[in-house]
C-alpha positions as CSV (number, residue, x, y, z in Angstrom):
1,M,-35.9,8.0,12.2
2,H,-33.7,7.4,8.8
3,P,-32.4,4.1,8.1
4,S,-28.7,3.0,8.8
5,L,-26.5,3.3,5.8
6,H,-25.8,-0.2,6.1
7,E,-29.2,-1.6,6.9
8,P,-30.6,-3.6,4.2
9,G,-33.8,-2.5,2.2
10,R,-36.7,-4.9,3.4
11,G,-37.5,-6.5,-0.2
12,G,-36.8,-3.6,-2.4
13,L,-34.1,-5.2,-4.9
14,F,-36.3,-8.7,-4.6
15,R,-39.7,-6.9,-5.3
16,S,-37.9,-5.0,-8.4
17,L,-36.9,-8.1,-9.9
18,V,-39.8,-10.5,-9.1
19,L,-42.7,-7.6,-9.7
20,P,-41.5,-6.8,-13.1
21,F,-40.7,-10.2,-14.2
22,S,-44.0,-11.4,-13.1
23,L,-45.8,-8.7,-15.1
24,F,-43.1,-9.4,-18.1
25,V,-44.4,-13.2,-18.2
26,L,-48.2,-12.1,-17.7
27,G,-48.0,-9.8,-20.6
28,A,-46.2,-12.1,-23.0
29,S,-48.8,-15.0,-21.8
30,L,-51.6,-12.6,-22.9
31,A,-49.9,-11.5,-26.0
32,L,-49.3,-15.0,-26.9
33,I,-52.9,-16.0,-26.3
34,A,-53.8,-13.1,-28.6
35,W,-51.5,-13.9,-31.2
36,L,-52.7,-17.8,-31.2
37,Q,-56.2,-16.7,-31.5
38,G,-55.6,-14.2,-34.3
39,V,-53.7,-17.5,-36.1
40,N,-56.5,-19.8,-35.5
41,R,-58.8,-17.2,-36.8
42,M,-57.4,-16.6,-39.9
43,K,-56.9,-20.6,-40.4
44,A,-60.2,-21.1,-39.7
45,L,-61.0,-18.5,-42.5
46,R,-58.4,-20.4,-44.9
47,D,-60.3,-23.4,-44.4
48,F,-63.6,-21.5,-44.5
49,E,-62.3,-20.5,-47.8
50,N,-61.5,-23.9,-48.9
51,T,-64.7,-25.4,-48.5
52,A,-66.4,-22.7,-50.4
53,R,-64.1,-23.2,-53.3
54,E,-64.4,-27.2,-53.3
55,N,-68.4,-27.1,-53.1
56,A,-68.6,-24.6,-55.9
57,R,-66.6,-27.1,-58.1
58,F,-69.6,-29.5,-56.5
59,V,-72.4,-27.1,-57.8
60,E,-70.9,-26.7,-61.2
61,K,-71.6,-30.7,-61.9
62,L,-75.1,-30.3,-60.7
63,R,-77.8,-29.8,-63.5
64,L,-80.1,-28.3,-60.8
65,P,-81.1,-24.6,-60.5
66,R,-79.4,-22.0,-58.1
67,S,-82.6,-22.2,-55.9
68,P,-83.3,-21.5,-52.4
69,E,-84.0,-25.1,-52.2
70,L,-80.8,-26.0,-53.1
71,A,-79.0,-23.7,-50.9
72,R,-81.2,-25.4,-47.8
73,N,-80.3,-28.6,-49.0
74,L,-76.6,-28.1,-49.1
75,S,-76.6,-25.9,-45.8
76,E,-77.8,-29.4,-44.3
77,V,-75.0,-31.1,-45.4
78,L,-72.3,-28.4,-44.7
79,G,-73.8,-27.5,-41.4
80,V,-73.4,-24.0,-42.5
81,G,-75.6,-21.1,-44.1
82,V,-75.4,-21.4,-47.9
83,G,-76.4,-18.9,-50.8
84,F,-76.0,-17.8,-54.1
85,Y,-75.1,-14.6,-55.3
86,R,-75.8,-13.5,-58.7
87,A,-74.3,-10.7,-60.7
88,N,-77.4,-8.8,-60.7
89,G,-77.5,-8.9,-57.3
90,A,-79.7,-11.2,-56.2
91,V,-78.9,-13.5,-53.4
92,A,-81.1,-16.8,-52.2
93,G,-80.6,-17.6,-48.7
94,L,-78.5,-14.7,-47.7
95,P,-79.2,-12.0,-44.9
96,P,-79.9,-8.8,-46.4
97,E,-77.4,-7.0,-44.3
98,L,-74.4,-8.9,-46.0
99,L,-75.3,-7.8,-49.4
100,P,-73.0,-5.1,-49.4
101,I,-69.8,-7.0,-48.1
102,V,-70.7,-9.9,-50.5
103,A,-70.6,-7.8,-53.3
104,Q,-66.9,-6.5,-52.6
105,M,-65.6,-9.8,-52.2
106,A,-67.4,-11.2,-55.5
107,G,-64.8,-11.7,-58.1
108,P,-62.9,-14.4,-59.9
109,E,-60.9,-16.0,-57.2
110,A,-62.5,-17.7,-53.8
111,R,-62.4,-15.2,-50.9
112,S,-63.3,-15.5,-47.1
113,S,-63.7,-12.9,-44.4
114,R,-65.1,-11.8,-41.1
115,S,-68.1,-9.6,-40.5
116,G,-69.0,-8.5,-36.9
117,E,-70.7,-12.2,-35.9
118,W,-70.5,-13.8,-39.3
119,D,-67.7,-15.6,-41.3
120,L,-68.4,-15.5,-44.9
121,A,-66.5,-17.6,-47.7
122,I,-67.4,-16.9,-51.5
123,A,-66.3,-18.5,-54.4
124,P,-67.4,-18.1,-58.3
125,I,-69.1,-21.2,-60.1
126,T,-67.2,-21.7,-63.3
127,G,-69.3,-20.9,-66.4
128,E,-71.8,-18.9,-64.9
129,E,-72.3,-15.6,-63.4
130,S,-73.1,-16.6,-59.9
131,H,-71.1,-17.2,-56.5
132,L,-71.6,-20.1,-53.9
133,L,-72.0,-18.5,-50.5
134,L,-71.1,-20.0,-47.6
135,L,-72.4,-18.3,-44.0
136,R,-71.2,-19.3,-40.2
137,K,-71.5,-17.9,-36.8
138,T,-67.8,-16.5,-35.7
139,S,-66.7,-19.6,-33.1
140,P,-64.5,-17.6,-30.5
141,F,-60.9,-19.1,-30.1
142,S,-62.2,-19.9,-26.4
143,S,-65.1,-20.8,-25.5
144,S,-65.2,-19.7,-21.9
145,P,-62.4,-16.9,-19.8
146,A,-61.5,-20.0,-17.7
147,S,-60.2,-22.0,-20.5
148,W,-57.2,-19.1,-21.3
149,L,-57.3,-17.8,-18.0
150,L,-56.1,-20.8,-15.9
151,P,-53.3,-21.6,-18.6
152,T,-52.3,-17.7,-18.2
153,L,-52.1,-17.6,-14.5
154,I,-50.1,-20.8,-14.4
155,V,-47.4,-19.5,-16.9
156,T,-47.6,-16.4,-14.9
157,S,-46.8,-18.4,-11.7
158,L,-44.0,-20.2,-13.1
159,G,-42.1,-17.4,-14.4
160,G,-42.6,-15.6,-11.1
161,G,-41.5,-18.6,-9.1
162,I,-38.5,-18.7,-11.6
163,A,-37.7,-15.1,-10.9
164,A,-38.1,-15.5,-7.3
165,L,-35.7,-17.9,-7.3
166,V,-32.9,-15.9,-9.8
167,A,-33.8,-12.7,-7.4
168,R,-33.1,-14.9,-4.7
169,R,-29.9,-16.2,-5.8
170,I,-29.1,-12.6,-6.3
171,V,-30.5,-10.7,-3.3
172,M,-29.5,-13.4,-0.3
173,P,-25.6,-13.0,-1.3
174,L,-25.8,-8.9,-1.9
175,S,-27.4,-8.7,2.0
176,A,-24.9,-11.0,3.8
177,L,-22.5,-8.4,1.8
178,T,-24.5,-5.3,3.1
179,R,-25.1,-7.1,6.8
180,W,-21.1,-7.6,6.4
181,L,-19.9,-3.9,5.5
182,P,-20.1,-2.7,8.9
183,N,-16.7,-4.8,9.3
184,L,-14.8,-2.3,7.3
185,E,-15.2,0.1,10.4
186,G,-13.6,-2.0,12.7
187,D,-10.3,-3.8,12.8
188,T,-11.5,-7.1,13.1
189,I,-11.7,-9.5,10.1
190,G,-15.3,-10.9,9.8
191,S,-15.6,-13.7,7.2
192,L,-18.5,-13.8,4.8
193,P,-20.6,-16.8,4.1
194,V,-18.5,-19.5,2.4
195,A,-21.5,-19.9,0.2
196,V,-21.1,-16.3,-0.8
197,T,-17.4,-16.4,-1.4
198,N,-17.3,-19.7,-3.2
199,R,-19.6,-18.2,-5.9
200,S,-18.3,-18.3,-9.3
201,D,-19.9,-15.2,-10.6
202,E,-19.3,-11.3,-10.2
203,I,-20.9,-11.6,-6.9
204,G,-18.3,-14.1,-5.6
205,T,-15.3,-12.2,-6.9
206,L,-16.5,-9.0,-5.4
207,A,-17.2,-10.9,-2.0
208,R,-13.6,-12.4,-2.2
209,T,-12.3,-9.0,-3.1
210,L,-13.8,-7.3,0.0
211,E,-12.6,-9.5,2.0
212,E,-9.3,-9.7,0.9
213,N,-8.7,-5.9,0.8
214,H,-10.5,-5.5,4.2
215,R,-7.9,-8.1,5.5
216,R,-4.9,-5.8,3.7
217,L,-6.4,-2.9,5.4
218,V,-6.8,-4.6,8.8
219,D,-3.0,-6.2,8.5
220,E,-1.8,-2.5,7.4
221,T,-3.4,-0.9,10.2
222,K,-2.0,-3.5,12.6
223,R,1.7,-2.8,11.5
224,R,0.6,1.0,11.4
225,Q,0.0,0.6,15.1
226,Q,3.2,-1.5,15.6
227,S,5.3,1.0,14.4
228,E,3.8,3.8,16.0
229,R,4.8,1.4,19.7
230,L,8.1,0.9,18.5
231,A,8.6,4.4,17.3
232,A,7.7,5.5,20.8
233,L,9.5,2.6,22.4
234,G,12.7,4.2,20.7
235,R,12.3,7.4,21.9
236,I,11.7,6.2,25.3
237,A,14.8,3.6,24.9
238,T,17.2,6.2,23.7
239,S,16.6,8.8,26.1
240,L,16.4,6.1,29.2
241,A,19.5,4.2,27.7
242,H,22.0,6.5,29.0
243,E,20.2,7.7,32.6
244,I,20.0,3.8,33.2
245,R,23.2,2.7,32.0
246,N,25.7,4.7,33.5
247,P,24.2,3.9,37.2
248,A,24.1,0.5,36.1
249,A,27.7,0.8,35.3
250,A,28.4,2.5,38.8
251,I,26.6,-0.1,40.6
252,R,28.9,-3.0,39.0
253,M,32.1,-1.3,39.4
254,H,31.4,-0.7,43.1
255,A,30.6,-4.3,43.4
256,D,33.7,-5.6,42.0
257,L,35.9,-3.0,44.2
258,L,33.8,-4.5,47.3
259,A,34.3,-8.1,46.0
260,T,38.0,-7.8,46.5
261,G,37.9,-7.7,50.3
262,A,34.7,-9.7,51.0
263,T,33.8,-12.1,52.6
264,P,32.8,-15.6,51.4
265,E,29.5,-14.9,52.9
266,S,28.9,-11.5,51.2
267,N,30.1,-13.2,47.9
268,D,26.7,-14.0,47.3
269,S,25.3,-11.0,48.1
270,L,27.6,-9.3,45.7
271,E,27.1,-11.7,42.7
272,L,23.2,-11.3,43.1
273,I,24.2,-7.3,42.5
274,R,26.1,-8.2,39.8
275,E,23.3,-10.7,38.3
276,E,20.7,-7.9,38.8
277,V,22.5,-5.2,36.9
278,D,23.4,-7.5,34.2
279,R,19.8,-8.0,33.9
280,I,19.1,-4.4,33.8
281,T,21.6,-3.9,31.2
282,D,20.2,-6.9,29.1
283,L,16.6,-5.2,29.6
284,V,18.2,-2.1,28.3
285,N,19.7,-3.5,25.2
286,Q,16.4,-5.4,24.5
287,W,14.7,-2.0,24.3
288,L,17.6,-0.6,22.2
289,Y,17.7,-3.6,19.7
290,V,13.8,-3.5,19.0
291,A,13.6,0.1,18.8
292,R,16.4,0.6,16.4
293,S,17.7,-3.0,14.8
294,T,21.0,-2.9,13.1
295,P,22.2,-5.7,10.5
296,P,23.6,-8.7,12.2
297,R,27.5,-9.4,12.7
298,M,27.5,-13.1,10.7
299,E,30.4,-15.3,12.2
300,R,30.8,-18.9,12.4
301,H,30.1,-20.5,15.8
302,D,29.2,-23.6,17.7
303,L,25.5,-23.6,18.8
304,V,26.3,-25.9,21.7
305,F,28.9,-23.7,23.1
306,L,26.7,-21.1,23.3
307,V,23.5,-22.7,24.8
308,N,26.0,-24.4,27.2
309,R,27.2,-20.9,28.2
310,V,24.1,-19.3,28.5
311,A,22.8,-21.9,30.5
312,R,25.7,-21.7,33.1
313,R,25.2,-18.2,33.2
314,L,21.7,-19.0,34.6
315,A,22.4,-21.7,36.7
316,P,22.1,-19.6,40.2
317,Q,18.4,-18.6,38.8
318,F,17.6,-21.7,37.9
319,D,18.4,-22.9,41.4
320,H,16.8,-20.5,43.1
321,A,13.6,-21.0,40.8
322,H,14.1,-25.2,41.7
323,V,14.4,-25.8,37.8
324,S,16.7,-28.1,36.5
325,F,18.2,-28.1,33.0
326,S,19.4,-30.5,30.4
327,L,20.7,-30.4,27.0
328,E,21.0,-33.6,24.5
329,A,23.2,-32.4,21.7
330,P,25.9,-33.7,19.3
331,E,29.5,-32.6,20.3
332,T,29.2,-29.5,18.0
333,A,26.7,-27.8,16.0
334,P,28.1,-25.2,13.5
335,I,25.9,-22.1,12.5
336,L,26.5,-18.5,11.5
337,A,25.3,-16.1,14.0
338,D,25.6,-13.0,15.4
339,A,26.5,-14.6,18.9
340,P,25.4,-11.9,21.4
341,R,22.2,-11.6,19.6
342,L,21.5,-15.2,19.5
343,E,22.7,-15.5,23.3
344,Q,20.2,-13.0,24.1
345,V,17.7,-15.0,22.5
346,I,18.7,-18.0,23.8
347,R,18.7,-16.1,27.3
348,N,15.1,-15.1,26.7
349,L,13.7,-18.4,25.8
350,L,15.1,-20.5,28.8
351,I,13.8,-17.5,31.3
352,N,10.5,-17.5,29.8
353,A,10.7,-21.7,30.3
354,M,11.5,-20.7,33.9
355,Q,8.8,-18.4,34.4
356,A,6.6,-21.1,32.8
357,M,7.0,-22.7,35.8
358,P,6.4,-20.7,39.0
359,R,6.6,-24.5,41.1
360,G,9.8,-25.6,39.9
361,G,10.3,-28.1,37.1
362,S,12.7,-29.1,34.2
363,I,13.9,-27.4,31.0
364,H,14.6,-29.8,28.1
365,A,17.0,-28.5,25.6
366,S,18.2,-30.5,22.3
367,I,19.8,-29.8,19.3
368,Q,19.1,-31.9,16.1
369,T,21.3,-31.6,13.1
370,E,19.3,-32.3,9.7
371,E,20.4,-32.7,6.3
372,T,20.1,-29.2,5.2
373,A,19.4,-27.0,9.0
374,V,20.6,-27.3,12.7
375,S,17.5,-27.3,15.0
376,L,17.3,-26.3,18.6
377,F,14.5,-27.1,21.0
378,I,13.4,-25.9,24.1
379,R,10.8,-27.6,25.9
380,D,9.3,-26.7,29.5
381,E,6.9,-28.5,31.9
382,G,4.6,-25.7,32.5
383,D,1.0,-24.9,31.4
384,G,1.5,-24.7,27.4
385,F,0.6,-21.7,25.1
386,T,-2.7,-20.6,25.3
387,E,-4.5,-19.9,21.8
388,E,-4.6,-16.4,22.1
389,A,-0.5,-16.7,22.7
390,L,0.3,-19.1,19.9
391,A,-1.8,-16.5,17.6
392,R,0.1,-13.2,18.9
393,W,3.4,-14.6,20.5
394,S,5.3,-12.3,18.3
395,E,3.5,-9.1,18.9
396,P,5.7,-6.4,20.8
397,F,4.0,-5.8,24.1
398,F,1.8,-8.6,24.0
399,S,2.5,-10.7,27.4
400,E,0.1,-12.6,29.5
401,R,2.4,-12.8,32.4
402,E,2.1,-10.5,35.1
403,G,4.6,-7.7,34.8
404,G,5.9,-8.7,31.9
405,M,7.0,-6.7,29.2
406,G,6.0,-8.7,26.2
407,L,9.5,-8.2,24.3
408,G,11.3,-11.4,25.2
409,L,9.6,-13.7,21.8
410,T,9.4,-10.5,19.7
411,L,13.1,-9.7,20.2
412,A,13.7,-13.5,19.5
413,D,11.8,-13.5,16.2
414,E,13.5,-10.4,15.1
415,V,17.2,-11.8,15.9
416,I,16.3,-15.2,14.3
417,S,14.7,-13.9,11.2
418,G,17.8,-11.3,10.8
419,L,20.2,-14.5,10.7
420,G,17.7,-16.4,7.8
421,A,17.0,-18.8,10.4
422,E,13.3,-19.6,11.5
423,I,11.5,-19.5,15.1
424,T,8.1,-21.2,15.9
425,I,6.3,-21.8,18.9
426,S,4.2,-25.0,19.9
427,N,2.8,-26.7,22.7
428,D,4.5,-30.3,23.2
429,G,2.8,-33.3,23.3
430,N,3.3,-33.9,26.5
431,G,2.2,-30.5,28.1
432,G,4.3,-27.4,28.4
433,G,5.3,-25.4,25.9
434,K,7.9,-25.9,23.2
435,V,10.2,-23.5,20.8
436,R,12.0,-24.3,17.9
437,C,14.8,-22.1,16.4
438,R,15.8,-23.8,13.0
439,F,19.2,-22.5,11.6
440,P,20.5,-23.1,7.8
441,I,23.4,-25.4,8.1
442,V,26.8,-24.4,7.5
443,D,29.1,-25.8,4.7
444,P,32.0,-27.5,6.8
445,Q,34.5,-26.0,4.4
446,S,33.6,-22.5,4.8
447,S,35.8,-20.2,6.8
């Protein structure tokens, strides 16, 4: 079975970073040891050469024959082998196998060399045709493998540890990115760990870019789905509007005709018929507006008057639902608005507040005039908005009420935004839901 495309490799990148770096540190450590050994060897030979030169000056001052006995005495003092090389090739106290090498080294300047297990240094004795020769066993740079192997292992371990930390800092965020990649195939926004997105390096930039692009993709997908829903609604609304409006108008016309000769008892039934016809007409108008919105007709209106007029029309429904309505407002609150559309919004908000209290209650409306705006607040005594409703209230067709179409708040958001105002929903501190519509204030001198 092949691994999944999004399944992170098990240690592949981590291993490919740590192992080469550790091998590099090991090779560099061994190369450094070899270099130090070579430097130490060259220094030891130069020191040995200087020792031969100084002792040659000392021998010059001695009025003693250059005999094997003198060589032995000097050897005891210096702790190395000592011999004399003469121009005729005779050497006192020198192993015979080194004669060819010594013959090549002999000259007017002091020299040193290494041959096999021997270090040799030769210096001319001034005024004579002979040279002082020093000889010693080669001393290795390290007396035992442990003396250089242990430091090498320590350095390699430290280097590997540093490489592991660096690799971990790179691999872990990349692994988080790899685990997050399947979110690109869904319509939910999965957040990356903060430790990855807050990085200031290229990985952090990549993570933030991916997250932002995915968020835009999800938003665009949702907008496209919403547009498709609205297009479908437009087709349905356009085809049904004519079929619904004509029968509704006929029903209302006959209700008006019957009202001329109706008894007081039947007037209530006729009024109920008119209200239900108006409800059907309003529903069709909502469909048409959401599907095919047109620019609003902005005129100066009194918000207090509009709210009171809508509340009076809804009074029978409030009484039937055992709901009381109260309005706290100044005498007037002038705003610029499209009156029919704004009244439809107020109607929807009041009906939503009424439906949020199936056992009855009170709807409290208030209008507050501020320095730059006029705000309409509508509060109910229901259970308030859920977390999902607070996040999705403006989406078309979203409703948590059984039988609801989810167009009331969508229409309110569309209309209020089109008027240059804003609408927000929240839960009141004393319980229940609260809706606020905030309109720009009107210049008193404007017509």
